[in-house]
C-alpha positions as CSV (number, residue, x, y, z in Angstrom):
1,M,84.4,99.1,117.4
2,A,81.4,101.4,115.2
3,Q,79.3,100.8,112.2
4,V,80.7,103.2,109.6
5,S,77.1,105.5,107.5
6,L,78.5,107.2,104.1
7,K,74.8,109.4,102.8
8,G,75.6,110.6,99.7
9,I,78.7,111.0,99.2
10,S,80.9,112.9,96.5
11,K,83.6,114.2,95.2
12,A,84.6,116.5,92.8
13,F,87.8,117.8,92.0
14,P,88.5,121.8,90.7
15,N,88.0,120.6,86.8
16,G,83.9,119.4,87.8
17,A,85.6,115.5,87.0
18,K,83.6,113.4,89.7
19,V,85.4,110.6,91.1
20,V,82.9,110.1,93.6
21,N,78.9,110.4,92.3
22,N,76.5,110.2,95.2
23,L,77.4,106.9,96.7
24,S,75.6,105.7,99.8
25,L,76.8,102.5,101.9
26,G,76.6,101.6,104.9
27,V,79.0,99.1,107.1
28,E,78.0,97.0,110.1
29,N,79.4,96.8,113.0
30,K,82.0,94.1,113.0
31,E,81.5,93.7,109.4
32,F,84.3,92.8,107.3
33,M,83.5,95.0,103.8
34,V,85.0,94.6,100.8
35,L,85.7,97.9,98.0
36,V,86.7,96.3,94.2
37,G,87.0,98.1,90.8
38,P,89.3,98.3,88.6
39,S,92.0,101.5,88.9
40,G,90.0,104.9,88.9
41,C,86.4,103.5,90.5
42,G,87.3,106.0,93.3
43,K,87.4,102.8,96.1
44,S,90.3,104.2,97.1
45,T,89.3,108.6,97.6
46,T,86.0,106.9,99.3
47,L,87.8,105.3,101.9
48,R,90.6,107.9,102.3
49,M,86.5,110.5,102.2
50,I,86.6,107.8,105.4
51,A,89.6,108.2,106.8
52,G,89.8,112.1,106.8
53,L,92.3,112.5,104.4
54,E,89.9,113.5,101.5
55,E,87.6,116.6,101.9
56,A,83.6,114.9,100.4
57,S,82.2,117.4,97.9
58,E,78.8,116.7,98.9
59,G,76.9,114.1,101.2
60,D,77.2,112.8,105.4
61,I,80.2,110.7,106.7
62,Y,79.4,108.7,110.3
63,I,81.5,106.7,112.5
64,G,79.1,105.3,115.1
65,D,76.6,108.0,115.2
66,R,79.3,111.1,115.3
67,L,78.8,113.5,112.0
68,V,82.7,113.5,111.5
69,N,82.7,115.5,107.8
70,D,84.9,118.6,109.6
71,V,86.2,116.1,112.2
72,P,90.1,115.8,111.3
73,A,91.2,112.8,110.3
74,K,93.6,112.4,113.6
75,D,90.8,112.9,115.9
76,R,88.4,109.9,113.9
77,D,89.6,107.0,115.4
78,I,90.7,105.2,112.8
79,A,93.6,103.6,111.6
80,M,94.5,103.0,108.7
81,V,97.3,100.8,107.2
82,F,98.6,101.7,103.4
83,Q,99.6,100.1,100.0
84,T,103.1,101.3,101.2
85,Y,104.5,100.2,104.2
86,A,105.3,103.7,105.6
87,L,107.5,102.8,108.2
88,Y,109.9,105.0,109.8
89,P,114.4,103.6,108.5
90,H,115.9,104.7,111.4
91,M,113.3,103.1,113.5
92,T,113.2,99.7,114.8
93,A,109.3,97.6,114.2
94,F,109.0,97.9,118.0
95,E,109.8,102.0,117.4
96,N,107.2,102.4,114.3
97,M,104.7,100.2,116.5
98,A,105.0,102.8,119.0
99,F,105.6,106.0,117.1
100,G,101.9,105.9,117.1
101,L,101.5,106.5,120.9
102,K,103.6,107.8,122.0
103,L,102.4,111.0,120.6
104,K,99.6,110.5,122.0
105,H,101.9,110.3,125.9
106,Y,100.4,107.2,125.9
107,P,102.1,105.7,129.8
108,K,105.5,103.4,129.2
109,N,103.8,100.2,130.7
110,E,100.7,100.2,129.0
111,I,102.7,100.8,125.3
112,I,104.4,98.4,126.0
113,Q,101.6,96.1,126.8
114,R,99.9,97.3,123.7
115,V,102.8,96.1,121.0
116,N,104.0,93.0,122.6
117,E,99.5,91.8,121.7
118,A,99.9,93.0,118.2
119,A,103.3,90.9,118.0
120,E,101.7,88.3,119.5
121,I,99.1,88.4,117.4
122,L,101.0,89.1,113.8
123,S,103.9,86.3,115.1
124,I,106.9,89.4,114.8
125,K,107.5,88.5,118.7
126,H,110.7,88.1,117.4
127,L,111.4,90.8,114.1
128,L,110.5,93.7,117.1
129,N,114.1,95.4,117.0
130,R,114.7,94.7,113.4
131,K,114.8,97.6,111.4
132,P,112.7,97.8,107.9
133,R,115.3,97.3,105.8
134,E,115.9,94.1,107.8
135,L,112.6,93.0,107.4
136,S,110.9,90.8,103.9
137,G,108.5,92.2,102.5
138,G,105.6,89.7,104.4
139,E,106.8,91.4,107.7
140,R,107.4,95.0,106.8
141,Q,103.3,94.8,105.8
142,R,102.9,92.8,109.6
143,V,104.8,96.0,111.1
144,A,102.1,97.8,109.7
145,V,99.1,96.1,110.1
146,G,101.1,96.0,113.7
147,R,101.3,99.4,114.1
148,A,96.9,100.4,113.2
149,I,96.4,97.4,116.0
150,V,97.6,99.0,118.9
151,R,96.0,102.0,119.0
152,K,92.4,100.2,119.4
153,P,90.4,102.1,117.0
154,K,86.9,101.9,116.6
155,V,87.5,101.2,112.2
156,F,90.4,99.5,110.9
157,L,90.6,100.8,106.7
158,F,92.7,99.0,104.5
159,D,94.2,100.3,101.2
160,E,95.6,97.2,99.3
161,P,97.2,96.8,101.5
162,L,98.8,93.2,100.0
163,S,99.4,95.4,96.2
164,N,102.8,95.1,96.8
165,L,103.3,91.4,98.0
166,D,104.3,88.1,95.5
167,A,101.0,85.9,95.0
168,K,102.5,83.6,97.1
169,L,102.3,86.1,100.6
170,R,99.5,87.0,99.2
171,V,98.0,84.4,99.9
172,Q,98.9,84.3,103.7
173,M,99.2,87.6,104.1
174,R,95.5,87.7,102.6
175,T,94.4,84.5,105.8
176,E,96.1,86.2,108.0
177,I,93.6,89.2,107.7
178,N,91.0,87.2,108.2
179,K,92.3,85.5,111.3
180,L,92.8,89.0,113.0
181,H,89.4,89.9,111.4
182,T,87.9,87.1,113.5
183,R,90.2,87.5,117.0
184,L,89.9,91.2,117.2
185,Q,86.0,90.9,116.3
186,T,87.0,94.1,114.2
187,T,84.6,96.8,111.9
188,I,87.2,96.3,108.9
189,I,86.8,98.6,104.9
190,Y,89.0,97.4,103.0
191,V,89.8,98.1,99.3
192,T,91.2,96.2,96.7
193,H,91.1,95.8,93.4
194,D,91.6,92.0,92.7
195,Q,87.9,90.7,92.4
196,V,90.2,87.4,94.0
197,E,90.8,89.0,97.6
198,A,87.5,90.7,97.5
199,M,85.5,86.6,97.1
200,T,87.7,85.3,99.9
201,M,87.5,88.2,102.7
202,G,84.6,90.2,102.5
203,D,81.7,89.6,104.4
204,R,79.9,92.3,102.4
205,V,81.4,93.7,99.0
206,A,80.6,96.8,96.8
207,V,81.7,96.8,93.3
208,M,82.4,100.0,92.1
209,R,83.0,101.3,88.5
210,A,83.8,105.2,87.7
211,G,82.5,106.5,91.1
212,V,78.8,104.4,91.4
213,I,78.2,101.0,93.4
214,Q,76.4,98.8,91.3
215,Q,75.9,96.2,93.8
216,V,77.0,95.1,97.5
217,A,75.8,91.7,98.7
218,D,77.6,88.5,100.0
219,P,80.4,87.5,98.2
220,I,78.3,84.3,96.9
221,S,75.4,86.2,95.6
222,I,77.3,89.0,93.9
223,Y,78.6,85.6,91.8
224,D,75.7,83.5,91.5
225,H,73.6,86.4,90.7
226,P,75.6,89.6,89.5
227,K,72.7,92.8,89.0
228,N,74.3,93.4,85.6
229,K,76.6,92.8,83.1
230,F,79.9,94.2,84.1
231,V,79.3,93.2,87.9
232,A,79.1,89.4,85.7
233,G,82.2,89.6,83.9
234,F,84.8,92.0,87.3
235,I,83.1,88.5,89.8
236,G,85.0,85.7,88.3
237,S,87.5,84.4,87.3
238,P,88.8,83.5,84.2
239,P,85.5,86.6,83.7
240,M,82.2,85.4,82.7
241,N,82.3,85.2,79.0
242,F,79.5,86.7,76.3
243,M,77.8,86.8,74.0
244,S,75.6,89.1,71.8
245,G,73.1,87.5,69.3
246,K,68.8,87.2,69.3
247,I,66.3,85.2,70.8
248,I,64.3,83.5,68.7
249,K,60.8,81.1,69.1
250,K,61.0,77.4,67.6
251,S,57.5,74.6,67.7
252,G,56.9,76.7,71.0
253,K,60.7,77.0,72.6
254,L,62.6,79.7,72.7
255,Y,66.5,79.6,71.0
256,F,69.1,81.9,71.7
257,L,70.7,82.6,68.1
258,E,75.0,83.4,67.3
259,G,76.7,81.9,64.3
260,K,76.7,79.0,65.0
261,V,75.8,79.1,68.2
262,Q,72.0,78.0,68.0
263,V,70.8,77.3,72.4
264,K,67.4,76.3,74.5
265,L,66.4,78.1,76.8
266,V,65.0,76.5,80.1
267,D,61.5,76.9,80.7
268,E,61.7,78.9,83.9
269,M,63.4,81.5,81.6
270,F,60.3,82.0,79.5
271,D,58.3,84.8,80.6
272,K,61.2,86.6,81.6
273,I,63.3,86.3,78.2
274,S,60.7,85.8,75.9
275,K,59.6,89.8,75.4
276,Y,63.0,89.9,74.0
277,I,62.1,87.6,71.2
278,G,62.9,89.2,68.0
279,Q,65.8,91.9,69.2
280,D,69.2,91.6,70.0
281,I,70.3,90.2,73.7
282,V,74.2,89.6,75.6
283,F,73.9,85.9,76.9
284,G,76.1,85.2,79.8
285,I,77.6,82.0,81.0
286,R,80.6,80.4,83.4
287,S,83.7,78.8,82.6
288,E,82.5,76.1,84.6
289,D,79.1,76.0,83.2
290,I,80.8,74.1,80.0
291,Y,81.3,70.9,79.6
292,D,83.1,68.6,77.0
293,K,81.2,65.9,75.7
294,L,82.8,63.1,75.9
295,F,82.8,63.6,79.7
296,V,78.2,64.0,80.2
297,S,76.4,60.9,79.8
298,E,73.4,62.0,77.4
299,A,74.2,65.5,76.7
300,P,71.0,67.2,75.9
301,P,71.6,68.2,71.3
302,E,70.3,71.2,71.8
303,N,72.6,72.5,74.5
304,I,75.2,71.0,72.0
305,V,78.1,74.2,70.0
306,R,80.8,72.7,67.9
307,V,83.4,74.8,68.9
308,T,87.7,74.7,67.7
309,C,89.9,74.8,70.1
310,E,91.8,77.7,70.1
311,V,94.6,77.2,73.9
312,V,95.1,74.3,76.3
313,E,96.2,76.2,79.4
314,P,96.8,73.3,82.0
315,M,96.3,74.6,85.4
316,G,97.1,71.3,88.1
317,S,93.4,70.4,89.4
318,E,92.2,72.2,86.0
319,V,92.4,73.1,82.8
320,Y,90.8,75.7,80.8
321,L,89.9,75.9,77.1
322,H,90.0,78.4,74.6
323,L,87.4,77.9,72.3
324,N,86.2,79.7,69.2
325,T,82.9,79.5,67.6
326,G,84.6,80.8,64.4
327,T,83.0,84.3,65.8
328,N,83.2,84.7,69.2
329,T,85.9,83.2,71.8
330,F,85.0,82.2,75.3
331,I,86.7,79.8,78.2
332,A,86.1,76.4,79.6
333,R,86.6,75.4,82.1
334,V,87.2,71.9,82.7
335,G,88.7,68.9,84.6
336,A,92.7,68.3,84.6
337,H,92.2,64.7,82.7
338,D,90.6,66.5,79.5
339,R,92.8,67.6,77.3
340,P,91.3,68.1,73.3
341,V,94.2,68.5,70.5
342,V,95.0,72.0,69.1
343,N,93.1,73.8,66.4
344,A,90.8,70.5,66.9
345,D,86.6,70.8,66.1
346,I,84.9,69.5,69.5
347,D,81.7,69.2,71.0
348,M,81.1,70.9,74.2
349,V,77.7,71.0,76.1
350,F,76.1,74.8,77.5
351,D,75.0,74.8,81.1
352,M,71.5,76.5,80.4
353,S,70.5,77.1,83.9
354,K,73.4,78.1,84.9
355,V,73.2,80.8,82.1
356,H,72.8,85.0,82.2
357,F,70.6,87.3,79.6
358,F,72.0,90.8,79.6
359,D,69.4,94.5,78.1
360,K,71.6,95.1,75.5
361,E,70.7,98.8,76.3
362,T,71.4,98.8,79.5
363,E,73.7,95.8,80.6
364,E,71.3,95.1,83.7
365,T,70.7,91.7,84.1
366,I,67.2,89.9,82.5
367,V,67.1,86.6,84.4
């Protein structure tokens, strides 16, 4: 296996548009790195540059200690799994998996051994004699993954491999790819637009926006300590709730004020927020940090907000409440048995130790 290092790489098209802009990233040996971001942010283009399918306009790409900018894709010792299965329809699963090895003139016995080993890992040994039209979507994706495994490359690249699968199968394949990484101890770079995939699969996650990496960290660090408003809003389901308002000072305490919402900041935030007194600021709070007052004993009155419940969404083990303050809407994620009357006013409690504040102009995290 090998490290992958991207040093200041950019990709510009002839019209001058940059889809990747001065991106630097280090992927450690045996690490599972996820590139996540909205459509058009440059994550797939970055993966294709690593693979050698796109040429970098600027910067250097290293696989291990080897500079590969001018190395053809076939000689980079990588294997790539695409969103589309790209299986040959006239070949069996065995033949599809073996095809790359045959092109490299591996001995027949070794080809059979490698294909059978990969099929065993992916639990598709009983499907090897079937053609793609006889396989389900999940089975086809397993064959595509198996075709990559048999090559035993230094680096595996996955470009949104689960996008064409239904929700239940995506969860199953997510688990299978995680098991595969644990078993093979390979270096994997995985691209997705699905933040749930990113959070559940990656050792580290790189969040991208408009060709620029916004933050690289382990999933929990990104969730708890987002670098800016974009990361805070992109990672998490439902996304973080945001309100624009002002910081005011009353009786030596700091409050966030927006319309009917007035909540007191915890003392630990005083130093970082005090310079924003009287200024516009963005307040952020995650849905699980908002509680129904009926279920909170001794709620501080300065953290209670009166809102209107517009929609109640039962999700099985929990309920999403869509709430309106009069000027803002937000979502609270509460217990399964908390189902207030729609269009009724209710009191909600904000956990002010968990909130975030963002600079209105730069959108960088203040606290």
